[in-house]
C-alpha positions in Angstrom: -119.9 73.0 29.3 -117.4 69.8 29.3 -119.8 68.5 32.0 -122.6 68.8 29.5 -120.7 66.6 27.1 -119.7 63.9 29.5 -123.2 63.9 30.8 -124.3 62.7 27.4 -121.9 59.9 28.0 -124.2 58.8 30.7 -127.2 59.0 28.4 -125.5 57.0 25.5 -124.3 54.4 27.7 -127.9 54.5 28.6 -129.2 54.0 24.7 -126.5 51.2 24.2 -128.6 49.1 27.2 -131.9 49.7 25.4 -132.7 52.3 27.8 -134.1 55.3 26.1 -136.1 57.1 29.1 -133.7 59.9 28.7 -133.4 62.0 25.6 -131.3 64.7 27.4 -127.9 65.5 29.1 -128.1 65.0 32.6 -126.1 67.8 33.1 -128.0 71.0 32.0 -126.5 73.1 28.9 -124.9 76.3 30.8 -126.5 78.9 28.0 -126.8 81.5 29.8 -123.1 81.4 31.1 -122.0 80.6 27.5 -124.2 83.8 26.4 -122.5 86.0 29.4 -119.1 85.2 28.2 -119.7 85.4 24.6 -121.2 88.7 25.4 -118.5 89.9 27.3 -115.8 89.0 24.9 -117.4 90.4 21.9 -117.6 93.7 24.1 -113.9 93.7 25.0 -113.1 92.8 21.5 -114.8 95.7 20.4 -113.5 97.8 22.7 -110.3 96.9 21.9 -110.9 97.4 17.9 -112.0 101.0 18.5 -108.6 101.2 20.6 -106.6 100.0 17.2 -108.4 101.8 14.8 -108.4 105.1 17.0 -104.6 104.8 17.0 -104.4 104.2 13.3 -106.4 107.1 12.6 -104.3 109.4 14.3 -101.0 108.0 12.6 -102.5 108.8 9.2 -102.9 112.4 9.8 -102.2 115.0 8.3 -103.9 113.3 5.1 -102.0 113.5 1.7 -103.5 115.2 -1.1 
């Protein structure tokens, strides 16, 4: 992602010289890698949440009535 943003610096420098032939970063945005990272991270968070909620439920038993 950093290289994609840095690639825009090259594009912006060209724009400053009046060269508007490129409108995108010279480095392709890593959408697939970011999507996979977000998906995997979210899955880990859900697992952790389930584990924490499971422990919490175990501590609450037996219920008071």
